[in-house]
All heavy atoms as a GROMACS GRO file, in nm:
protein
  451
    1MET      N    1  12.089   7.782  14.733
    1MET     CA    2  11.977   7.743  14.653
    1MET      C    3  11.880   7.866  14.637
    1MET      O    4  11.809   7.879  14.544
    1MET     CB    5  11.908   7.627  14.714
    1MET     CG    6  11.785   7.575  14.629
    1MET     SD    7  11.854   7.505  14.477
    1MET     CE    8  11.698   7.471  14.395
    2ALA      N    9  11.881   7.952  14.734
    2ALA     CA   10  11.791   8.070  14.743
    2ALA      C   11  11.814   8.157  14.633
    2ALA      O   12  11.728   8.220  14.579
    2ALA     CB   13  11.804   8.135  14.872
    3GLU      N   14  11.940   8.167  14.587
    3GLU     CA   15  11.969   8.270  14.470
    3GLU      C   16  11.911   8.210  14.344
    3GLU      O   17  11.906   8.286  14.249
    3GLU     CB   18  12.121   8.292  14.470
    3GLU     CG   19  12.208   8.171  14.438
    3GLU     CD   20  12.249   8.095  14.572
    3GLU    OE1   21  12.209   8.136  14.685
    3GLU    OE2   22  12.319   7.994  14.553
    4HIS      N   23  11.890   8.086  14.337
    4HIS     CA   24  11.839   8.017  14.208
    4HIS      C   25  11.683   8.010  14.203
    4HIS      O   26  11.631   7.961  14.104
    4HIS     CB   27  11.899   7.889  14.189
    4HIS     CG   28  12.045   7.888  14.174
    4HIS    ND1   29  12.111   7.954  14.067
    4HIS    CD2   30  12.147   7.845  14.257
    4HIS    CE1   31  12.242   7.942  14.080
    4HIS    NE2   32  12.264   7.871  14.194
    5LYS      N   33  11.617   8.040  14.312
    5LYS     CA   34  11.464   8.027  14.306
    5LYS      C   35  11.403   8.115  14.196
    5LYS      O   36  11.306   8.075  14.133
    5LYS     CB   37  11.409   8.071  14.447
    5LYS     CG   38  11.414   7.962  14.546
    5LYS     CD   39  11.345   8.005  14.674
    5LYS     CE   40  11.350   7.898  14.780
    5LYS     NZ   41  11.276   7.940  14.902
    6GLY      N   42  11.452   8.237  14.185
    6GLY     CA   43  11.392   8.327  14.079
    6GLY      C   44  11.413   8.268  13.938
    6GLY      O   45  11.329   8.275  13.849
    7ALA      N   46  11.527   8.216  13.916
    7ALA     CA   47  11.574   8.158  13.784
    7ALA      C   48  11.479   8.038  13.756
    7ALA      O   49  11.436   8.017  13.646
    7ALA     CB   50  11.709   8.133  13.776
    8ILE      N   51  11.476   7.957  13.849
    8ILE     CA   52  11.395   7.836  13.836
    8ILE      C   53  11.243   7.868  13.815
    8ILE      O   54  11.179   7.800  13.727
    8ILE     CB   55  11.410   7.734  13.962
    8ILE    CG1   56  11.558   7.682  13.964
    8ILE    CG2   57  11.307   7.617  13.958
    8ILE    CD1   58  11.593   7.604  14.089
    9THR      N   59  11.192   7.966  13.888
    9THR     CA   60  11.050   8.001  13.874
    9THR      C   61  11.033   8.064  13.733
    9THR      O   62  10.934   8.029  13.667
    9THR     CB   63  11.017   8.102  13.980
    9THR    OG1   64  11.040   8.042  14.107
    9THR    CG2   65  10.873   8.143  13.975
   10LEU      N   66  11.123   8.145  13.693
   10LEU     CA   67  11.121   8.198  13.548
   10LEU      C   68  11.123   8.088  13.442
   10LEU      O   69  11.046   8.100  13.351
   10LEU     CB   70  11.228   8.305  13.535
   10LEU     CG   71  11.226   8.382  13.409
   10LEU    CD1   72  11.096   8.473  13.401
   10LEU    CD2   73  11.343   8.472  13.400
   11LEU      N   74  11.207   8.001  13.464
   11LEU     CA   75  11.219   7.881  13.374
   11LEU      C   76  11.093   7.812  13.366
   11LEU      O   77  11.046   7.771  13.244
   11LEU     CB   78  11.335   7.794  13.405
   11LEU     CG   79  11.375   7.682  13.315
   11LEU    CD1   80  11.406   7.734  13.178
   11LEU    CD2   81  11.473   7.589  13.372
   12ILE      N   82  11.035   7.771  13.482
   12ILE     CA   83  10.912   7.706  13.477
   12ILE      C   84  10.790   7.782  13.413
   12ILE      O   85  10.716   7.728  13.326
   12ILE     CB   86  10.868   7.665  13.615
   12ILE    CG1   87  10.963   7.557  13.668
   12ILE    CG2   88  10.729   7.607  13.627
   12ILE    CD1   89  10.953   7.525  13.820
   13ALA      N   90  10.794   7.914  13.436
   13ALA     CA   91  10.688   7.999  13.374
   13ALA      C   92  10.706   7.998  13.232
   13ALA      O   93  10.608   8.001  13.150
   13ALA     CB   94  10.699   8.133  13.434
   14VAL      N   95  10.833   8.019  13.190
   14VAL     CA   96  10.855   8.020  13.041
   14VAL      C   97  10.812   7.888  12.970
   14VAL      O   98  10.758   7.884  12.860
   14VAL     CB   99  11.003   8.054  13.004
   14VAL    CG1  100  11.034   8.033  12.858
   14VAL    CG2  101  11.019   8.205  13.044
   15LEU      N  102  10.842   7.778  13.030
   15LEU     CA  103  10.812   7.645  12.980
   15LEU      C  104  10.658   7.629  12.970
   15LEU      O  105  10.608   7.565  12.870
   15LEU     CB  106  10.882   7.530  13.061
   15LEU     CG  107  11.035   7.521  13.037
   15LEU    CD1  108  11.083   7.412  13.136
   15LEU    CD2  109  11.066   7.484  12.896
   16MET      N  110  10.586   7.672  13.071
   16MET     CA  111  10.447   7.665  13.070
   16MET      C  112  10.384   7.750  12.958
   16MET      O  113  10.291   7.712  12.894
   16MET     CB  114  10.390   7.699  13.209
   16MET     CG  115  10.415   7.597  13.313
   16MET     SD  116  10.354   7.637  13.472
   16MET     CE  117  10.183   7.639  13.446
   17LEU      N  118  10.441   7.879  12.947
   17LEU     CA  119  10.391   7.959  12.849
   17LEU      C  120  10.413   7.900  12.707
   17LEU      O  121  10.332   7.911  12.608
   17LEU     CB  122  10.448   8.102  12.855
   17LEU     CG  123  10.399   8.191  12.966
   17LEU    CD1  124  10.488   8.317  12.973
   17LEU    CD2  125  10.251   8.220  12.948
   18PHE      N  126  10.536   7.832  12.685
   18PHE     CA  127  10.561   7.778  12.555
   18PHE      C  128  10.469   7.660  12.532
   18PHE      O  129  10.422   7.651  12.418
   18PHE     CB  130  10.704   7.735  12.552
   18PHE     CG  131  10.749   7.659  12.434
   18PHE    CD1  132  10.772   7.744  12.312
   18PHE    CD2  133  10.766   7.528  12.418
   18PHE    CE1  134  10.811   7.686  12.197
   18PHE    CE2  135  10.797   7.473  12.301
   18PHE     CZ  136  10.830   7.540  12.193
   19ALA      N  137  10.438   7.585  12.631
   19ALA     CA  138  10.343   7.469  12.617
   19ALA      C  139  10.201   7.522  12.578
   19ALA      O  140  10.134   7.461  12.493
   19ALA     CB  141  10.337   7.384  12.741
   20VAL      N  142  10.157   7.630  12.651
   20VAL     CA  143  10.023   7.690  12.607
   20VAL      C  144  10.021   7.738  12.472
   20VAL      O  145   9.938   7.715  12.396
   20VAL     CB  146   9.993   7.794  12.713
   20VAL    CG1  147   9.876   7.870  12.660
   20VAL    CG2  148   9.960   7.742  12.848
   21TRP      N  149  10.137   7.799  12.425
   21TRP     CA  150  10.147   7.861  12.292
   21TRP      C  151  10.145   7.750  12.182
   21TRP      O  152  10.073   7.762  12.088
   21TRP     CB  153  10.276   7.940  12.285
   21TRP     CG  154  10.308   7.995  12.151
   21TRP    CD1  155  10.234   8.084  12.082
   21TRP    CD2  156  10.422   7.964  12.059
   21TRP    NE1  157  10.282   8.113  11.953
   21TRP    CE2  158  10.403   8.046  11.943
   21TRP    CE3  159  10.527   7.885  12.085
   21TRP    CZ2  160  10.502   8.042  11.852
   21TRP    CZ3  161  10.618   7.888  11.977
   21TRP    CH2  162  10.608   7.957  11.860
   22VAL      N  163  10.211   7.637  12.209
   22VAL     CA  164  10.219   7.522  12.121
   22VAL      C  165  10.070   7.458  12.104
   22VAL      O  166  10.028   7.436  11.999
   22VAL     CB  167  10.322   7.424  12.154
   22VAL    CG1  168  10.300   7.288  12.075
   22VAL    CG2  169  10.466   7.471  12.138
   23PHE      N  170  10.010   7.446  12.222
   23PHE     CA  171   9.878   7.382  12.232
   23PHE      C  172   9.782   7.475  12.150
   23PHE      O  173   9.706   7.419  12.066
   23PHE     CB  174   9.827   7.370  12.368
   23PHE     CG  175   9.691   7.318  12.376
   23PHE    CD1  176   9.656   7.184  12.349
   23PHE    CD2  177   9.583   7.412  12.411
   23PHE    CE1  178   9.516   7.146  12.356
   23PHE    CE2  179   9.457   7.362  12.419
   23PHE     CZ  180   9.428   7.234  12.395
   24PHE      N  181   9.790   7.604  12.180
   24PHE     CA  182   9.695   7.697  12.111
   24PHE      C  183   9.723   7.701  11.967
   24PHE      O  184   9.627   7.713  11.878
   24PHE     CB  185   9.710   7.837  12.171
   24PHE     CG  186   9.620   7.938  12.128
   24PHE    CD1  187   9.486   7.937  12.159
   24PHE    CD2  188   9.660   8.027  12.030
   24PHE    CE1  189   9.399   8.031  12.108
   24PHE    CE2  190   9.579   8.137  11.988
   24PHE     CZ  191   9.436   8.126  12.019
   25GLY      N  192   9.846   7.706  11.917
   25GLY     CA  193   9.884   7.714  11.785
   25GLY      C  194   9.834   7.584  11.702
   25GLY      O  195   9.794   7.597  11.584
   26GLU      N  196   9.848   7.466  11.763
   26GLU     CA  197   9.806   7.346  11.697
   26GLU      C  198   9.661   7.335  11.686
   26GLU      O  199   9.614   7.296  11.576
   26GLU     CB  200   9.866   7.225  11.761
   26GLU     CG  201  10.024   7.214  11.741
   26GLU     CD  202  10.074   7.083  11.808
   26GLU    OE1  203   9.997   7.014  11.869
   26GLU    OE2  204  10.201   7.053  11.795
   27ASN      N  205   9.595   7.372  11.779
   27ASN     CA  206   9.444   7.338  11.791
   27ASN      C  207   9.364   7.465  11.733
   27ASN      O  208   9.251   7.435  11.687
   27ASN     CB  209   9.404   7.316  11.928
   27ASN     CG  210   9.453   7.181  11.980
   27ASN    OD1  211   9.487   7.092  11.901
   27ASN    ND2  212   9.474   7.178  12.096
   28TYR      N  213   9.412   7.580  11.729
   28TYR     CA  214   9.330   7.695  11.688
   28TYR      C  215   9.386   7.775  11.564
   28TYR      O  216   9.312   7.808  11.474
   28TYR     CB  217   9.301   7.794  11.805
   28TYR     CG  218   9.233   7.733  11.923
   28TYR    CD1  219   9.300   7.685  12.035
   28TYR    CD2  220   9.094   7.700  11.919
   28TYR    CE1  221   9.230   7.619  12.137
   28TYR    CE2  222   9.032   7.649  12.024
   28TYR     CZ  223   9.095   7.609  12.129
   28TYR     OH  224   9.030   7.543  12.231
   29ILE      N  225   9.516   7.792  11.567
   29ILE     CA  226   9.573   7.882  11.464
   29ILE      C  227   9.582   7.806  11.338
   29ILE      O  228   9.546   7.854  11.231
   29ILE     CB  229   9.718   7.928  11.503
   29ILE    CG1  230   9.702   8.017  11.636
   29ILE    CG2  231   9.779   8.014  11.403
   29ILE    CD1  232   9.621   8.141  11.625
   30SER      N  233   9.619   7.682  11.338
   30SER     CA  234   9.647   7.591  11.210
   30SER      C  235   9.512   7.585  11.135
   30SER      O  236   9.511   7.604  11.018
   30SER     CB  237   9.699   7.461  11.251
   30SER     OG  238   9.725   7.385  11.133
   31PRO      N  239   9.401   7.547  11.199
   31PRO     CA  240   9.275   7.542  11.123
   31PRO      C  241   9.223   7.680  11.069
   31PRO      O  242   9.173   7.679  10.954
   31PRO     CB  243   9.172   7.493  11.220
   31PRO     CG  244   9.245   7.426  11.330
   31PRO     CD  245   9.374   7.499  11.333
   32ILE      N  246   9.258   7.785  11.147
   32ILE     CA  247   9.218   7.917  11.093
   32ILE      C  248   9.297   7.950  10.972
   32ILE      O  249   9.243   8.006  10.870
   32ILE     CB  250   9.234   8.022  11.208
   32ILE    CG1  251   9.132   8.008  11.312
   32ILE    CG2  252   9.228   8.165  11.148
   32ILE    CD1  253   9.147   8.088  11.432
   33LEU      N  254   9.426   7.918  10.971
   33LEU     CA  255   9.507   7.949  10.857
   33LEU      C  256   9.466   7.866  10.738
   33LEU      O  257   9.474   7.906  10.621
   33LEU     CB  258   9.659   7.933  10.889
   33LEU     CG  259   9.715   8.029  10.995
   33LEU    CD1  260   9.862   7.996  11.018
   33LEU    CD2  261   9.715   8.172  10.936
   34THR      N  262   9.434   7.737  10.764
   34THR     CA  263   9.384   7.661  10.659
   34THR      C  264   9.264   7.719  10.600
   34THR      O  265   9.248   7.720  10.458
   34THR     CB  266   9.357   7.509  10.713
   34THR    OG1  267   9.485   7.458  10.765
   34THR    CG2  268   9.312   7.418  10.592
   35ASP      N  269   9.160   7.765  10.677
   35ASP     CA  270   9.042   7.815  10.630
   35ASP      C  271   9.068   7.948  10.542
   35ASP      O  272   9.011   7.971  10.440
   35ASP     CB  273   8.950   7.852  10.735
   35ASP     CG  274   8.888   7.727  10.803
   35ASP    OD1  275   8.895   7.614  10.741
   35ASP    OD2  276   8.833   7.740  10.910
   36ILE      N  277   9.164   8.020  10.594
   36ILE     CA  278   9.190   8.150  10.521
   36ILE      C  279   9.263   8.116  10.382
   36ILE      O  280   9.225   8.177  10.288
   36ILE     CB  281   9.288   8.234  10.606
   36ILE    CG1  282   9.210   8.295  10.727
   36ILE    CG2  283   9.348   8.352  10.527
   36ILE    CD1  284   9.290   8.365  10.830
   37GLY      N  285   9.343   8.020  10.389
   37GLY     CA  286   9.417   7.980  10.260
   37GLY      C  287   9.322   7.919  10.165
   37GLY      O  288   9.324   7.950  10.045
   38ASP      N  289   9.217   7.842  10.202
   38ASP     CA  290   9.130   7.782  10.114
   38ASP      C  291   9.031   7.900  10.060
   38ASP      O  292   9.003   7.900   9.939
   38ASP     CB  293   9.038   7.684  10.194
   38ASP     CG  294   9.110   7.549  10.215
   38ASP    OD1  295   9.209   7.532  10.156
   38ASP    OD2  296   9.062   7.478  10.308
   39GLY      N  297   8.994   7.992  10.150
   39GLY     CA  298   8.910   8.108  10.092
   39GLY      C  299   8.988   8.191  10.000
   39GLY      O  300   8.932   8.235   9.898
   40PHE      N  301   9.116   8.218  10.028
   40PHE     CA  302   9.201   8.300   9.938
   40PHE      C  303   9.218   8.229   9.804
   40PHE      O  304   9.210   8.286   9.692
   40PHE     CB  305   9.334   8.329  10.001
   40PHE     CG  306   9.420   8.421   9.919
   40PHE    CD1  307   9.394   8.554   9.924
   40PHE    CD2  308   9.521   8.374   9.845
   40PHE    CE1  309   9.468   8.642   9.848
   40PHE    CE2  310   9.604   8.468   9.776
   40PHE     CZ  311   9.575   8.593   9.768
   41LYS      N  312   9.238   8.100   9.802
   41LYS     CA  313   9.252   8.015   9.684
   41LYS      C  314   9.126   8.026   9.592
   41LYS      O  315   9.132   8.044   9.476
   41LYS     CB  316   9.283   7.867   9.717
   41LYS     CG  317   9.312   7.792   9.597
   41LYS     CD  318   9.349   7.653   9.642
   41LYS     CE  319   9.363   7.555   9.526
   41LYS     NZ  320   9.404   7.416   9.556
   42SER      N  321   9.011   8.016   9.662
   42SER     CA  322   8.889   8.010   9.589
   42SER      C  323   8.858   8.156   9.528
   42SER      O  324   8.801   8.175   9.415
   42SER     CB  325   8.760   7.968   9.667
   42SER     OG  326   8.741   8.052   9.774
   43MET      N  327   8.904   8.260   9.609
   43MET     CA  328   8.883   8.399   9.561
   43MET      C  329   8.967   8.419   9.440
   43MET      O  330   8.912   8.474   9.343
   43MET     CB  331   8.910   8.492   9.671
   43MET     CG  332   8.906   8.641   9.634
   43MET     SD  333   8.971   8.761   9.747
   43MET     CE  334   9.146   8.720   9.733
   44VAL      N  335   9.090   8.384   9.440
   44VAL     CA  336   9.174   8.404   9.331
   44VAL      C  337   9.131   8.320   9.204
   44VAL      O  338   9.134   8.368   9.091
   44VAL     CB  339   9.321   8.364   9.368
   44VAL    CG1  340   9.411   8.358   9.241
   44VAL    CG2  341   9.379   8.457   9.464
   45THR      N  342   9.082   8.206   9.233
   45THR     CA  343   9.030   8.125   9.119
   45THR      C  344   8.903   8.202   9.058
   45THR      O  345   8.896   8.194   8.926
   45THR     CB  346   8.990   7.980   9.167
   45THR    OG1  347   9.106   7.919   9.233
   45THR    CG2  348   8.932   7.898   9.056
   46ASN      N  349   8.820   8.240   9.136
   46ASN     CA  350   8.696   8.310   9.086
   46ASN      C  351   8.737   8.431   9.007
   46ASN      O  352   8.681   8.468   8.904
   46ASN     CB  353   8.608   8.349   9.205
   46ASN     CG  354   8.544   8.226   9.267
   46ASN    OD1  355   8.533   8.118   9.193
   46ASN    ND2  356   8.491   8.241   9.384
   47VAL      N  357   8.828   8.510   9.055
   47VAL     CA  358   8.878   8.631   8.987
   47VAL      C  359   8.937   8.608   8.849
   47VAL      O  360   8.902   8.664   8.748
   47VAL     CB  361   8.977   8.713   9.074
   47VAL    CG1  362   9.053   8.816   8.992
   47VAL    CG2  363   8.915   8.786   9.196
   48PHE      N  364   9.014   8.498   8.842
   48PHE     CA  365   9.086   8.476   8.724
   48PHE      C  366   8.991   8.398   8.621
   48PHE      O  367   9.016   8.397   8.503
   48PHE     CB  368   9.209   8.393   8.741
   48PHE     CG  369   9.324   8.490   8.788
   48PHE    CD1  370   9.375   8.481   8.918
   48PHE    CD2  371   9.380   8.591   8.697
   48PHE    CE1  372   9.473   8.561   8.968
   48PHE    CE2  373   9.476   8.668   8.749
   48PHE     CZ  374   9.530   8.665   8.877
   49THR      N  375   8.893   8.322   8.667
   49THR     CA  376   8.800   8.261   8.573
   49THR      C  377   8.699   8.358   8.516
   49THR      O  378   8.645   8.337   8.407
   49THR     CB  379   8.716   8.150   8.638
   49THR    OG1  380   8.651   8.198   8.759
   49THR    CG2  381   8.807   8.031   8.679
   50ASP      N  382   8.681   8.478   8.577
   50ASP     CA  383   8.584   8.581   8.529
   50ASP      C  384   8.660   8.666   8.428
   50ASP      O  385   8.581   8.748   8.356
   50ASP     CB  386   8.543   8.664   8.649
   50ASP     CG  387   8.441   8.589   8.726
   50ASP    OD1  388   8.383   8.490   8.683
   50ASP    OD2  389   8.418   8.632   8.846
   51ILE      N  390   8.783   8.660   8.422
   51ILE     CA  391   8.860   8.742   8.320
   51ILE      C  392   8.844   8.668   8.178
   51ILE      O  393   8.876   8.554   8.167
   51ILE     CB  394   9.008   8.757   8.356
   51ILE    CG1  395   9.024   8.839   8.483
   51ILE    CG2  396   9.082   8.832   8.244
   51ILE    CD1  397   9.168   8.842   8.545
   52PRO      N  398   8.797   8.751   8.075
   52PRO     CA  399   8.785   8.684   7.948
   52PRO      C  400   8.918   8.642   7.893
   52PRO      O  401   9.026   8.707   7.909
   52PRO     CB  402   8.716   8.786   7.863
   52PRO     CG  403   8.735   8.920   7.937
   52PRO     CD  404   8.761   8.882   8.074
   53LYS      N  405   8.926   8.542   7.806
   53LYS     CA  406   9.047   8.489   7.748
   53LYS      C  407   9.102   8.596   7.645
   53LYS      O  408   9.216   8.603   7.626
   53LYS     CB  409   9.026   8.357   7.697
   53LYS     CG  410   8.986   8.250   7.794
   53LYS     CD  411   9.073   8.131   7.796
   53LYS     CE  412   9.030   8.027   7.896
   53LYS     NZ  413   9.082   8.018   8.015
   54ASN      N  414   8.997   8.649   7.569
   54ASN     CA  415   9.040   8.746   7.456
   54ASN      C  416   8.971   8.875   7.496
   54ASN      O  417   8.864   8.893   7.472
   54ASN     CB  418   8.993   8.691   7.332
   54ASN     CG  419   9.051   8.772   7.208
   54ASN    OD1  420   9.118   8.867   7.230
   54ASN    ND2  421   9.022   8.724   7.088
   55PRO      N  422   9.053   8.971   7.551
   55PRO     CA  423   8.983   9.084   7.602
   55PRO      C  424   8.948   9.185   7.491
   55PRO      O  425   8.873   9.280   7.516
   55PRO     CB  426   9.090   9.152   7.693
   55PRO     CG  427   9.215   9.088   7.653
   55PRO     CD  428   9.191   8.956   7.592
   56THR      N  429   8.980   9.156   7.370
   56THR     CA  430   8.946   9.254   7.260
   56THR      C  431   8.803   9.221   7.219
   56THR      O  432   8.741   9.309   7.154
   56THR     CB  433   9.036   9.234   7.140
   56THR    OG1  434   9.035   9.102   7.090
   56THR    CG2  435   9.176   9.265   7.175
   57GLN      N  436   8.751   9.105   7.241
   57GLN     CA  437   8.606   9.083   7.200
   57GLN      C  438   8.517   9.098   7.322
   57GLN      O  439   8.553   9.077   7.430
   57GLN     CB  440   8.588   8.944   7.153
   57GLN     CG  441   8.665   8.904   7.028
   57GLN     CD  442   8.663   8.755   6.989
   57GLN    OE1  443   8.595   8.688   7.052
   57GLN    NE2  444   8.709   8.731   6.875
   58PRO      N  445   8.396   9.153   7.304
   58PRO     CA  446   8.302   9.173   7.421
   58PRO      C  447   8.252   9.055   7.477
   58PRO      O  448   8.235   8.952   7.424
   58PRO     CB  449   8.189   9.260   7.357
   58PRO     CG  450   8.209   9.257   7.199
   58PRO     CD  451   8.351   9.200   7.176
   0.00000   0.00000   0.00000
């Protein structure tokens, strides 16, 4: 069993890091990406609404 202690410890550490990564991703990264997406969408909308439909007329 002694030869497997390192592997078991590494497996537990990896599982804990994965759990922290999933928790952090769901609670913090997802809302940030949603805010960035909403801001980008409004920016693109504002840019394209300011372009005149007929560029030959002032």
